[in-house]
C-alpha angles and dihedrals in degrees: 000000000000090000093050091050091050091047090051091050093054093043092052093046093053092045094048092050092049093051112106105184140037093251093060091048091052089053093048090052090054091044097053106022105027126109088263096033131126097261091052090048091054092048090055086074092063089102088071094053120095120256095248093050096047096082090050094046091044092052090048091051092053093048092051090047090053091046094052091046089051092049093048091048093049092048093047091052092049090048092050092048091049091048088050094050091048089050094048090048091051093047097043117140122211103223091186091069114104112259119252109256113253112215114235120226127226137210117277112246091239092051091047092052094045089051092048090050091051091048093052095049096042087052086060093052101268122139122222111240127186135195141177121294090214102068139182122245090245098061096034093049122354098054091046092058097255107149121216094260096052114125091233087069093060116119089232091064102042138048105234121193093183130351089273101033127065144150106272114260094201138006092247092105088070087062091056093045091050094050091049089051089051088055094212096317122136151249104052113181116161145141122208117206121184151105125296136187136221135166096250130143109247114245140141091297106022136062133181087228124036142144128263135185118202130185135204135188123178126173141111115307099007110168139188091248088066091052091052093048095050093047093047091051089049094051092051092049094045097051096032097230141085107273133181114230133195137188121224126194115256143152132257123158093225099048131055118213097025128194141176119222122223127190126205109266110278091211103048099019092237098310095112130261142160094279094058093033092245092297098105090227135093125196114228108165151355126237144153146153113303110261113251090232091057091051093046091048091053095050103265127128104238090200091062103030136047132178145173133225135195138184134198139173116238088199091063092042089052089052092053097039096051102030095245111164100196126043091207087073086070093061108034096079093229102171093202089058094042094051088068088072102048092109093048 
């Protein structure tokens, strides 16, 4: 029995030292120390050992078991460390290599124009107001004095979700919501930037989704002359040059009287060119005095208070400001096109 145990010790030691991966070591552990392993098989013969030799043989068996376990543990540790070193060597990163250049983004031209518009008007005391893009018929049409038979209500012009819910066609509903929140208090002095939606065919000058910035002022004694003065100051700051402005009569259901504002052509300074179609003037926005019905519907006494409103398209202003000839360039995510505006 002693000789068999000593032979088993040497055999296990040689096998463990020869193993070169963790899987082989797991197999050797089962082979020598498992329930059906070789050491257990040897110990089954203890019944044939004399009573006085059993303690000696038992102690030797425990010693060999411990020795095999220690050898296996040391070898497993060594194999794990070797595997880790191999993996680290394979995954090594040369920190001395030059880093890959990361391209820097730039501000989108529409975003740049909207932020500039906000900066100009907040500098004149306006507050930026926002509202939902999914609107009710009441706020989008009824409260803005658009009767049921108005063309803007036609299904061909608006994206309806239900007969009473639609994607807003302008940011004017924000004006009504703000006046209602004010509960008849003055002054009201806001601009409302945001996306709007109309069922237009996309072409060089139209898009089914575009941006709009509208403004509203309500107080005592507000006159058309103040509207003209604020818009003239805005145009000069936006385009960075002294510009002539003019107001032309127009029609909007929510303002009376209504006007459109033109600026002298920023390319030819009013002399006439292709951009202004030889007229010397370029239209940039619509405006007017808030219709008394709109004021009354929002809780304001139209005998005591007056106001003006205006609306402009940042998309159109971006086309003029940066000399872009097709509005679709603003929405196609062409990186070659957009990189021109990284310094904007």
